[in-house]
C-alpha positions as CSV (number, residue, x, y, z in Angstrom):
1,M,-22.9,12.6,7.2
2,L,-21.7,11.7,3.7
3,S,-20.4,14.5,1.4
4,Y,-18.4,15.2,-1.5
5,S,-14.8,16.5,-0.6
6,Q,-14.6,19.9,0.7
7,N,-10.8,18.4,2.1
8,Q,-8.9,15.9,-0.8
9,I,-5.8,14.3,-0.1
10,I,-3.3,13.4,-2.8
11,E,-0.9,11.1,-1.6
12,T,2.4,9.6,-3.0
13,G,5.5,7.9,-1.4
14,L,7.9,4.9,-1.4
15,N,6.8,1.6,-0.5
16,I,10.0,-0.7,0.6
17,T,8.4,-4.4,1.1
18,S,9.4,-8.0,1.5
19,F,7.3,-10.7,0.8
20,S,6.8,-14.2,2.8
21,S,5.6,-17.3,1.6
22,K,4.6,-19.8,3.1
23,G,3.1,-23.5,3.1
24,D,3.0,-26.6,0.9
25,N,7.0,-27.4,1.5
26,V,7.3,-23.6,0.9
27,D,9.0,-21.5,3.6
28,L,10.7,-18.7,1.8
29,N,11.5,-14.5,3.4
30,Y,12.4,-11.6,0.3
31,S,14.7,-9.4,0.9
32,T,13.1,-5.9,0.7
33,D,12.8,-4.0,-2.8
34,S,10.9,-0.6,-3.8
35,G,8.0,0.3,-5.7
36,I,5.2,3.7,-5.8
37,H,2.5,4.6,-4.0
38,F,-0.1,6.6,-5.0
39,F,-3.5,7.5,-3.2
40,A,-6.3,10.8,-4.0
41,S,-9.6,11.2,-2.0
42,V,-12.8,10.6,-4.0
43,I,-15.5,11.3,-1.1
44,E,-14.4,12.9,2.2
45,V,-16.7,11.5,4.7
46,L,-15.9,12.5,8.0
47,N,-15.1,16.6,7.8
48,D,-11.4,16.5,7.5
49,N,-10.8,12.8,9.2
50,L,-12.1,10.1,7.0
51,W,-11.3,9.8,3.1
52,V,-12.4,7.2,0.8
53,G,-10.7,7.0,-2.1
54,L,-8.7,5.1,-5.4
55,V,-5.0,3.3,-4.3
56,F,-2.3,2.2,-6.3
57,D,0.7,0.3,-5.4
58,E,3.9,-1.5,-6.4
59,F,5.1,-4.3,-4.1
60,N,8.4,-5.2,-5.2
61,S,11.2,-7.9,-3.5
62,K,13.7,-9.7,-4.1
63,L,15.2,-13.5,-3.7
64,G,18.5,-13.9,-3.0
65,L,21.9,-15.6,-4.5
66,E,19.2,-16.9,-7.3
67,Q,18.3,-13.2,-8.3
68,I,14.0,-13.9,-8.9
69,N,12.7,-10.7,-8.5
70,Y,8.5,-10.5,-8.1
71,K,7.3,-7.1,-9.6
72,T,3.3,-6.8,-8.7
73,N,0.9,-3.9,-9.3
74,Y,-2.4,-2.9,-7.2
75,L,-5.2,-1.0,-7.5
76,G,-8.5,-0.5,-5.6
77,L,-10.4,1.5,-2.8
78,I,-9.0,2.8,0.6
79,L,-10.4,4.0,3.2
80,K,-8.3,6.8,5.6
81,Y,-8.1,8.3,8.7
82,S,-6.1,10.8,10.2
83,N,-6.5,12.2,13.6
84,A,-4.5,15.2,14.9
85,L,-2.6,14.2,17.9
86,N,-1.2,17.9,18.4
87,S,-0.2,20.4,16.0
88,S,2.9,18.8,15.0
89,L,1.5,15.0,14.4
90,N,-1.2,13.3,13.2
91,L,-1.6,9.6,14.0
92,T,-3.2,7.4,10.4
93,T,-4.4,4.4,9.8
94,D,-6.4,3.3,6.2
95,L,-7.7,0.0,5.0
96,S,-7.5,-0.8,1.8
97,A,-8.7,-3.4,-0.9
98,Q,-6.8,-4.2,-4.2
99,K,-6.4,-6.2,-6.9
100,M,-3.5,-7.4,-8.7
101,I,-3.6,-5.3,-12.3
102,S,-0.4,-6.5,-13.2
103,G,3.3,-8.7,-12.2
104,S,6.0,-10.9,-12.7
105,L,8.3,-12.8,-11.6
106,Q,11.7,-12.5,-13.2
107,S,14.7,-14.9,-12.8
108,S,17.7,-15.2,-15.5
109,D,16.4,-17.3,-17.8
110,K,11.9,-17.0,-17.1
111,I,9.4,-14.5,-16.6
112,I,6.3,-15.2,-15.0
113,E,3.5,-13.0,-15.5
114,L,1.8,-13.2,-12.3
115,S,-1.4,-11.8,-12.6
116,K,-3.1,-14.9,-13.5
117,N,-1.6,-17.2,-11.2
118,E,-3.4,-19.3,-8.4
119,Y,-1.1,-17.7,-5.8
120,F,-2.0,-13.8,-6.6
121,K,-5.5,-14.1,-7.6
122,G,-8.9,-11.9,-5.0
123,L,-8.6,-9.6,-2.8
124,L,-5.2,-7.6,-1.5
125,I,-5.9,-6.7,2.3
126,T,-3.9,-4.2,3.5
127,P,-4.6,-2.0,6.6
128,S,-1.5,-0.1,7.7
129,L,-1.0,2.4,11.0
130,G,1.2,5.5,10.8
131,F,2.2,9.1,11.3
132,E,2.1,12.4,9.5
133,F,4.4,15.9,10.2
134,P,2.8,18.6,8.8
135,I,6.1,20.4,7.1
136,T,4.5,23.5,5.3
137,Q,1.0,25.0,5.6
138,L,0.3,27.8,3.6
139,R,-3.6,29.4,3.5
140,F,-5.8,25.9,1.7
141,I,-2.9,23.7,1.9
142,T,-0.7,21.4,4.2
143,T,1.8,19.1,2.8
144,Y,3.2,16.5,5.1
145,L,6.0,14.4,6.0
146,G,4.9,10.4,6.6
147,Y,5.7,7.2,7.3
148,K,3.4,3.8,7.9
149,F,3.8,0.4,8.4
150,S,1.4,-2.3,6.7
151,F,1.2,-5.7,6.2
152,S,-0.8,-7.1,2.4
153,L,-2.7,-10.6,2.7
154,N,-5.2,-12.4,0.7
155,P,-7.9,-13.7,2.3
156,L,-9.9,-15.4,-0.4
157,N,-6.5,-17.4,-1.3
158,N,-7.1,-20.6,-2.1
159,S,-4.4,-22.1,-2.7
160,D,-1.6,-24.1,-0.4
161,I,0.9,-21.0,-0.7
162,S,-0.5,-18.0,1.2
163,T,1.7,-14.4,0.7
164,I,2.3,-11.8,3.0
165,Y,3.9,-8.0,2.3
166,Y,5.4,-6.2,4.9
167,T,5.6,-2.5,4.1
168,H,7.3,0.5,4.8
169,R,5.9,3.5,3.3
170,I,7.5,7.1,3.2
171,G,5.5,9.5,1.2
172,L,4.6,13.4,0.8
173,I,0.7,13.7,1.7
174,I,-0.9,17.5,0.2
175,K,-4.3,18.5,2.0
176,Y,-6.1,21.1,0.3
């Protein structure tokens, strides 16, 4: 039964991301860089297990010796599922659909706006899998330390080059 959340979630953390681009004579693997993650639940779909919310992610990466930096910001919707395996461990999975709201490629001599680039148009789909460990529990608030791994791709990309983001996320989750 769909209801407004009685149990809310706020999640914030650090995305550690690398990109892989392939196609049209391109085969590049970028080194990792960090960005922020933020999620806030809007609707609790199943009691203390399934939420729908808003998500913001920075997915950033660097390309080796050329000192090329990718900085991207995405905003969208997320479906988050959490299941307690025992009293000290939750298994979590989520699926998000996000749109780039800003992004740039920066090299030593130029800056290219990515949000208008055909390679980055469309929706970024991101499934993830992870764990949450409770670290504090008060009367109505529980704080968790979490880890997730995700990969993000754009199935609507019609260009000859596809980019996949591989992300490790470490963060704090507050359920209240």
